C-alpha positions in Angstrom: -6.0 -43.1 8.6 -9.8 -42.4 8.2 -11.3 -39.7 6.0 -12.3 -37.8 9.1 -8.8 -37.8 10.4 -7.4 -36.6 7.1 -9.9 -33.7 7.0 -9.0 -32.7 10.6 -5.3 -32.9 9.7 -5.9 -30.8 6.6 -7.8 -28.2 8.6 -4.8 -27.8 11.0 -2.0 -27.8 8.4 -2.9 -27.5 4.8 0.8 -27.4 3.8 0.4 -24.2 1.7 3.2 -21.6 1.8 4.2 -18.8 -0.6 6.6 -20.0 -3.2 8.3 -18.0 -5.8 8.4 -19.4 -9.4 5.1 -21.3 -9.1 3.3 -19.4 -11.9 4.7 -17.9 -15.1 4.7 -14.2 -15.4 5.6 -13.4 -11.8 8.4 -11.1 -12.9 6.1 -9.2 -15.2 3.5 -8.8 -12.4 6.2 -7.5 -10.1 7.3 -5.0 -12.8 3.6 -3.8 -13.3 3.0 -3.4 -9.6 6.3 -1.5 -9.2 5.3 0.8 -12.1 1.9 1.4 -10.5 3.6 2.3 -7.2 6.0 4.7 -9.0 3.1 6.3 -10.9 1.3 6.8 -7.5 4.3 8.4 -6.0 4.7 10.8 -8.9 1.0 11.6 -8.7 1.4 12.3 -5.0 4.2 14.7 -5.7 2.0 16.6 -8.0 -0.9 16.6 -5.5 1.4 17.9 -2.8 2.7 20.7 -5.0 -0.9 21.8 -5.9 -2.0 21.5 -2.3 0.9 23.6 -1.0 0.1 26.2 -3.7 -3.6 26.3 -2.7 -2.5 26.6 1.0 -0.2 29.5 0.2 -2.7 31.2 -2.1 -5.5 30.9 0.5 -3.2 32.3 3.2 -2.1 35.3 1.3 -5.5 36.2 -0.1 -7.4 35.6 3.2 -9.3 32.7 1.7 -9.8 30.6 4.8 -11.6 27.8 3.0 -8.8 27.6 0.4 -6.2 27.6 3.1 -8.0 24.8 5.0 -8.3 22.7 1.8 -4.7 23.2 1.0 -3.7 22.0 4.4 -6.0 19.0 4.1 -4.5 18.2 0.7 -1.0 18.5 2.0 -1.7 16.1 4.9 -3.5 13.6 2.7 -0.6 13.7 0.1 2.0 13.2 2.8 0.0 10.2 4.2 -0.4 8.8 0.7 3.4 9.1 0.1 4.0 7.4 3.4 1.7 4.5 2.5 3.1 4.1 -1.0 6.7 4.2 0.2 6.0 1.7 3.0 3.6 -0.6 1.1 6.2 -3.3 0.6 7.4 -3.2 4.2 3.9 -3.2 5.6 2.9 -6.3 3.5 6.2 -8.1 4.4 5.6 -7.3 8.1 2.1 -8.7 8.2 2.9 -11.6 6.0 5.7 -12.6 8.4 3.4 -12.1 11.3 0.7 -14.2 9.7 3.1 -17.0 9.0 3.8 -17.3 12.8 0.1 -18.2 13.5 -0.3 -21.9 14.1 
């Protein structure tokens, strides 16, 4: 097989696939990422509580700007919670989808 044929074959199938256990420290990295995810979820709970408080305070005092900001914060917090909770599933879905590309 010539060098050009090898390069063409490599371009089509490099033979690389995700493999667990290839590098040391993978379990530590998984623990760190899980802890960051948990920290993000706890922060979102706090942000949601503050946003709901601002929304209620703005509504009861007639502060339309505060009410709108509270609503915005509540929606953003809910979206962040959805993203953080679904992060593993989203990555797994697109990784499986990407592995089907030939």
